[in-house]
N, C-alpha and C positions, 0 to 999 in steps of 0.2 A: 226647467223647461225652456225658458227664454234662451239659455245658452245652447240648447239643442237646436232650436230653429236658426240661431245665428250661425252655428257651425254648418248646418245643412245648407244655408244660403251661401256661405263662403265656398263650400264644396261644389255647389252647382255653378257658381261663377267661375271657379277654377276649371271645371269640365268644359264649360262654354268657351273659355279662353284657349283650351287645348285643341278644340275642333278647328280644322283649317277652313278658311273661307272657300266656298265653291269657286272653281276656276272654269271658265268657258273659253275654249280655244276654237277660233274660226278655221275651218278646213275646206279644202277642195279636193275631190277624189276622182281619179281616172283608173280604169281597169284595162289590163292587157293580158289576155290568155290566163285568166285566173289570178294574176298578180295585181296588187293595188299600188298605184303611185299616189301618195297622199301629201298634199302641201298643207303645212300647219303654221299658223301665226302663234309664236310662243310667248310674245311679250304682251304688255298692257294694251288696252283698246285706245291708245293714243299714239300714233294716228290709227284710226279704225281701218279694218279691211273693207274693201268696196267691191260689190258685185254689180256688173253692168250687163243688162239683158238687151240685146240689139237684134233687129231684123236686118238682113243683108239684101241690098238691091244693086243692080248694075244695068248699064245701058248707055246710050248716047244722049247727051244733053240736047233737048229739043227747044228749050226756051229758058231765058234768064230774066229776072226782074230785079234790077239794081236797087230800086227804092225799097221793095219788100225783102230784098236779099233772099230770094227764093229761086229754085231751079226746077225744071220739069224733065222727067224721063218719060216720054210718051204721054199717057194720060195722068200720070202721078205727079203731084206737086210736093216739093219738099221745102220746108222753111229752115232757115239757118239763123243763128244768133251768136252771142259772144262766146258761147261754149263750143261752137262748132270748130273743128280743126280741119284745115285744108292741106293736102300734101301733094307734092310732085316729086317723084323719084326719091322718096324718103325725106325730103326737105319741106319745111313748112312754107306755105304760100297763103295768099289772100283770096277772098271771094272774087275780087277783080281779075284774078288770073284764070277764072273759068271762062270757057268760050263754047258757044253753040257748036255741036258736032263732036265735042270731046267725049271719049269713053271714060266713064267714072264708076267707081265702086263706092257705095254709101252704106254707112251704119246708121240706122234710124230707129225711132220708136214712135208708136201711135200715141197721141196725146188724148186727154179727156174729151176734147172737142172734135176728135176724129182726124185732126191734121197729122201729117207726118213730119217729125222734127229730125233733122240730120245732125248727128253728133260727129261724124267723121266722113270726109269726102276725099277720096284718093283719085287724082287725075291719072288715067291710064290703067287703073286697076279693074279687076273683074271679081265678082262675088264667088266665094268657094262653096257656099251652101246657103240654105234658107235663113239661118239665124245663128247667133253665137252667144255664149255666156262667157264673160271675162271677169276673172277674180284678181284683185290687186292686193298684195300683202306687203307690208313694210314693218320692220322691227328695229327700233333704235338700240344701240349698245346699252347693256351687255347682251341683249337678246338677239336672236337670229331666226329668220324664217327657216323652217326645216322641210326637206323633201325626203320621204322614204320611198325607196324603190324595192317593192316586195319586202322581204324580211332580211335582205342581205346587205343593202347599201343605203347610206344617207348622204344628203348634201345640205349645206348651210350657206346662207347669204343674207344680206340686209334687205333685199327687195326681190319679190317673185311675182310673175304674172302667169296666170293660167287661162288659156283660150280654148274653149271647147266648141268647135264648129259642128253643128248638128248634121249628122249623116255623112260627115267628111273625115275629120281628124281632130285630135287633141294635141295641144302644145303647152310646154312649160318653159318659161324663161326665168333665169335667176342671175343677179349680179350684185355689185355694191351700189351704194348711194344713199340718198335721204328722201324723205317724203313729207309733204305738208298737206294737211287736210283743210280744204276750203269749205267751211260749213254751209255758207249761204248757197253754194253751188252743189253741195253734196258730192264733192269731187276730190280725188287724191292726186295731187300734183307731184310727180316723181322727178327726181334729179338723179339720173343714172351715172354711176362712176365705175366702169369696168376696169378697175386697177388690178395689178398683181395681188394675189391672195384674197380677192373679193369673194371667191367661192371656195368652199372646202368640201371634198368628197371623202367619205370614210367607208372602208370595207375591211372587216376583220382587223388585222394589225396594221393595215396600210392606210395612209392618208395622202391626199393629193390636193394641191391648191391651183386655181386658175383664175382668169379674169371674168369669165361668164360661162353659163351653162345653158344649153338649148336641148330640150327633150322633145322628140317626135314620137308620138304613140304608135304611128303606123309602122315605123321601123323598130321601135323599142330601144333606140340609141339615145343616150344622153351625151352630147358632145360638149367638151370643155375646152374653151379657147385658152391658149397659153399667154405668157410663159407658165409651164407646169413645174411645180415643185413637188417632190415626192419624199415621203418619210415612212419608215416601217420600224416598229419597236420590236424588241427581243434581246436575247443575249448578245447578238451581233447586229446592232442597229444599222439600218440602211438609209442613205440619203441619195436623192436622184433628181433628175430634171429631164424635161422634154419640151417640145413645141406645142403639142396638143394631145388630147386624150379622148377616148370614147368608152363609156360604160354601157354594156348591153344588158337589158333587163332579163332577156330570155336565157342566155347562157351564163350570166353573172360573171363576166370577165372584163378586165380592163385592157384596152389597146392603147399603146403609146406610139407616137409618131414624131420623127424629126429630132436629130441631134440628141439622142438618148444617152444619158450618163448615169451610171450607178456606182456608188462608192460604198464599200462595206468591208470591214476588217482588213484594211490595208490593200484591198483590191479595187481597181477601177475598170469598169467595163463600159464600152461604148457601142451603140448600134443605131441603125436607121429606123427600126420599128420593133415592137415587142408586144407579146400577149402575156398578160399577168393573170395566173390562175391562183388567186389568194386562197381558196379552199384547199387546193392541193399543195400550197406553199412552194410553187414553182413558177418560173417564167420562161418563155421562149424568146430569144433575141434573134433578130434577123438583120442581115446585111446583104451586100452584093459582092461579086467577085472583085470589082475594082474598089470597093469600100466595105470590107468584111467587118463582122463583129470582132472586137478586140478586147481581151481581158488580160490585165497586167497587174503584177505585184512585184515585190522586191526580188523575187526569184526568177522572173522572166515573164513571157507572155504566151498566150495561145490565141488563135483567131480562126474564123471560119464563117460560112454564110448562114449557118444556123447553130445556135448554142442553147443548151439547157442550163438554166440558172436556178440554183436552189436558194430560195429566199431566206431561210433560217440561217444558213451557214455562209452564203456567198460563194460556194463551190460551183464550178462550171464544168460542163461536158460539151465538147465540140461534136455536133452531130453530122455536119456536112462541111466539106472543104477544109479539113483540119490542117493547120500549120502552127508552128510554135518554136520558141527559142528559150532556153533556160541556162542560167549561170551554173558553172561547176561548183559543187559544194566545197 
């Protein structure tokens, strides 16, 4: 009987060891026309994700108190401290740069004693809405923050920021970099590094890399800043490049702009802009009369102002302004 209980105990230990520990992923969610844009922290809770809830105020500074480091907008007084950030045209400044009569935008929160504490002061700025929720995510290697755009596309990067301005619009920003959690201030200090390949976008067999991604929920556009690198897997892999890219959540297509180059199965194609329809496995390449789309291999070239490109094979069909030259067999 003793052996029975011993074996049962070992079995229970083995079962317990097989059960995975529960994992909790911090997320932020935006919705556009029935599609969800979800930002997920995939790595450990170090550094943690931070959520900031702020009320937005704006107006002209009517009074300043240098000793208390406070400012007034009409009847409202706002206190500042070491955590308050001051900005002028996107550059950090100091409390001493504030002047009576300046237009400012404030992010503030009411404290337990009823006072208003300013966390962000932008000289010359105006509030876009009544309040905002800001979520900050950072994942150290080998983890990456993930954004899903509906069920069709995903993006990955080291750092992401989600700003949801109530009654106005929602924004997502992603790039490379590192983060440090300051526990005594409950603050995430971000060091942004928008380097090449800092952001990866995946759709079907296609992947693209850029330095940063900016999503605007009002337009449904995720804009990726270049340089853009492209890659598509298959029997005839494709490599490419461009200056910038836009992914639209509604129509689920990629748009490429600037010095586009596609290399596949011995063929090189260049264009000024392109629309990539991954689900249909085709792309439309566009040029101008003075700078047409050009597709060339060892047998010659074709060119035109609009070209249909088959993503699986690399074959092209000139739809507008056809010209070409081929070598004799």
